[in-house]
N, C-alpha and C positions, 0 to 999 in steps of 0.2 A: 776137575772135569776134563776128560779127553774128548775132543770133537772127532778125531779120527783115532780109533782104538789101535794101539801098536800091533796087536795080534792081527787085526783085520788088514792093516797096512802090510805087514810082513807076509801075510798069506795071499795078498793081492798080486797077481802076476804083473799087471801094468806098473804098479808102484815099484815092484822089485826090479823090473826091467829098466825103469827110469833111473833108479838109484844106481844100478850097475852101469848103465850107459854113462852116467855122470861121474861114476867112481866116488860116490859119497856115502857108501854104506857105513863107513867108520867115522864120518865127519867130513866137513867141507874143505879141509886142508888139502885133500888130494883131488879136488875138482878137476875134471878132465877138460872142461871147456870154460872159458871166461864168462860167456854170456848164456843164459838160459832164456829162451824165447817161447812164450805161449802163443800158439797160432790156433785160435778157435773160431768157430762161426760167430757172426755178429747177431745171433738170435738167442732166444731164451735158453735153449739147450747148450749153446756154446758158452753163454755167460755162466751157466751152472757148472760146466766143466772147468771154466777158468777159476771160479770161486773155490772149487774143490782142490785144484792145483795150488792156488795161493794158500789155502788152509793147510795143505800138506807141507809146503815149504815154510810157512810161518810157524807151524807147530813143531816140526822136526829139524828144520835147517834154517832158523831165523837169521843166522849170520849171512847167509847167501843174499837175503833181501836187504839186510842192514848195510852190507858192503857193496851194493849196486850190481849184483850179478843177474837179477831177474827182470825181464821185460815182457811187454805185451806187443805183439805184432799187429799193426793196423793194416788191414787190407781194404781195398776200395769197396764201396757199396754199389757204385754204378760204373758202367762203361758207356760213354757217349761217343758216337762215331758217325762220320759221314764217309764218303768214298776216298777222301784224302787223309783224314786224320782220326786218331783215336785218343780220347782223353779219359783217364781214370779219375773218378771223383770219390772223395771220402765222406762227403756230406751233401745235403740238399743245396747249400749255397754254391758249392763247387759245381754241382750238376747244372744249376741254372746258368752259371757263368759259361759253362761249356756249351750249353744249348745256344746261347746268344752268340758265341764265338764261331760255331760251325755253320756252314751254309745249308740252305734247304731245310728239310725235316730230318734231323739226325735220328739214328737208331739208338734207343736207350735200353740198356740191360741192367736189371737190378739183380745183383749177386745175393742170393739167399744163403749161401754157404761156400766154404772153401772148395767143395767138390764141384761147384759150377764154374770155377776158374780153371781154364786149361793149364796143363803144366808149363807150356810156353809163356802164357800170360803170367802165371804165378812167379816164374823166374824173374820177371821185371820188378817184383815187389820185395825181393830179397837181395842181399848184397849191399853195395854202397848206397843205393837209393831207398833202403828199407826205412819205413816209418816205425820207430820203436818208442813206446811209452815206458819209462822205467817204473817199476813197482817200488814205491818209496814209503818210508815211514819217518815220522818226526822222531828226533832223538829220544824224546821223553814218552814215546808211545809204549804202553804196557800191552804186550802181545796177548796175554791171557784175557784181558778185558776186551781187546779188539775182537778176538775169536769168539768170546762169549756173546758179544753184541751181534756179530754177523752170523754165527753158527749156533747160538744158544736157543733157548726156549722162549725168548722175548718177542714172539711173533708180532703182537700188536704194535710195539714201539718200532720194530724194524719195518713193518708195513707202513706206518705213518712216515718214517724217514724216506722210504722209497717214493711214496705218493708226493711228499713235499718237494722232492728233488728230481722227479721224473721230467724228462725232456721229451716232448712230442714234436716230431717233424712231419709237416704236411707235404705230401707229394704234390707240388704245384701243377705239374703237367696233368696228373689225374684229376685235380680239382678243376682245371680249365676245361677238360673234356666233358665232365659231368655237368 
């Protein structure tokens, strides 16, 4: 069973451009860049895009994942600032610590997507200070079974897995206001 049909992939302009930019049309031995970094929004649409990209690489270029070339860029969810300092926070706990650290009533911005982060701000999250999560697989992972579970027709069991492992973060500032 193919989750991404080869014909669909080869006819898809974005996948073609991606393969060409990475120089992996004939295999990963000619990989142009050492690291491939997914930078998607931290919302449902962004997670869907991330899943499709991971499916693409696992199905067609699994050695890139197995050999540690694929990463996910973590971008901040919040910007907390006062007149003197700006703190970028990646979760609710960091946001609460920043609120306590800053003086007065700090301004809090919730980034809903990468488009809400200015280019100058985004430049702070790439380079040496970049927070990257490697996409990893256990050595004995069977890729076909993995893709079948996450991309197959087993919707009820996948839904149960998501519900059992879902993490919900409460915005404490919003809760205090209400």
